[in-house]
C-alpha positions in Angstrom: 14.7 -18.8 -101.4 13.4 -22.4 -101.9 13.8 -23.9 -105.4 11.4 -26.8 -105.1 7.7 -26.0 -105.7 6.6 -27.7 -102.5 9.1 -25.8 -100.4 8.0 -22.5 -102.0 4.4 -23.4 -101.1 5.4 -24.2 -97.5 7.2 -20.9 -97.3 4.0 -19.1 -98.4 2.0 -21.1 -95.9 4.4 -20.3 -93.1 4.1 -16.5 -93.8 0.3 -16.7 -93.7 0.3 -18.9 -90.5 2.7 -16.5 -88.9 0.4 -13.5 -89.6 -2.6 -15.4 -88.2 -0.7 -16.6 -85.1 0.6 -13.1 -84.5 -2.9 -11.6 -84.5 -4.0 -14.2 -82.0 -1.1 -13.5 -79.7 -1.9 -9.8 -80.0 -5.5 -10.5 -79.0 -4.2 -12.5 -76.0 -2.0 -9.6 -74.8 -4.9 -7.1 -75.3 -7.2 -9.3 -73.2 -4.6 -9.5 -70.4 -4.0 -5.7 -70.6 -7.7 -5.0 -70.4 -8.0 -6.9 -67.1 -4.9 -5.2 -65.7 -6.3 -1.8 -66.6 -9.6 -2.6 -64.9 -7.7 -3.7 -61.8 -5.7 -0.5 -61.8 -8.9 1.6 -61.9 -10.1 -0.1 -58.8 -13.5 -1.2 -60.1 -14.0 -4.8 -59.0 -17.1 -5.4 -61.1 -15.5 -4.2 -64.3 -12.4 -6.2 -63.4 -14.5 -9.4 -62.9 -16.3 -8.9 -66.1 -13.1 -8.2 -68.0 -11.5 -11.3 -66.4 -14.4 -13.5 -67.5 -14.1 -12.4 -71.2 -10.3 -12.7 -71.0 -10.4 -16.2 -69.7 -12.3 -17.3 -72.8 -9.8 -15.6 -75.1 -6.9 -17.2 -73.2 -8.5 -20.7 -73.4 -9.2 -20.4 -77.1 -5.6 -19.4 -77.9 -4.2 -22.2 -75.7 -6.4 -24.7 -77.5 -4.9 -23.6 -80.8 -1.4 -24.1 -79.2 -0.4 -20.5 -79.8 0.7 -20.4 -76.2 1.3 -23.4 -74.0 -1.6 -24.6 -71.9 0.4 -24.2 -68.7 1.3 -20.6 -69.6 -2.4 -19.9 -70.3 -3.3 -21.4 -67.0 -0.7 -19.3 -65.3 -2.1 -16.1 -66.9 -5.6 -16.9 -65.8 -4.5 -17.8 -62.3 -2.5 -14.6 -61.7 -5.2 -12.4 -63.2 -7.9 -14.1 -61.0 -5.7 -13.8 -57.9 -5.3 -10.1 -58.6 -9.0 -9.6 -59.0 -9.7 -11.5 -55.8 -7.3 -9.4 -53.9 -9.0 -6.2 -54.8 -10.6 -4.4 -51.9 
């Protein structure tokens, strides 16, 4: 454990930041899963709607640097390609 007051404060801040970032990462994964689930059901309209909302979530989390912008772009691209390829 840190002995200096400023180091103790940074440790407390790191814990709080980790909790916040973890919840954002969880929201990202949930958004991606919702699109994949809609694709699996075969309902293109639902998948398109789910993709639209997921893209907003992915962009917001990338802006906060929780995931890298290229990773976010890759998620969006692959999900969009999967929705487009639906019959």
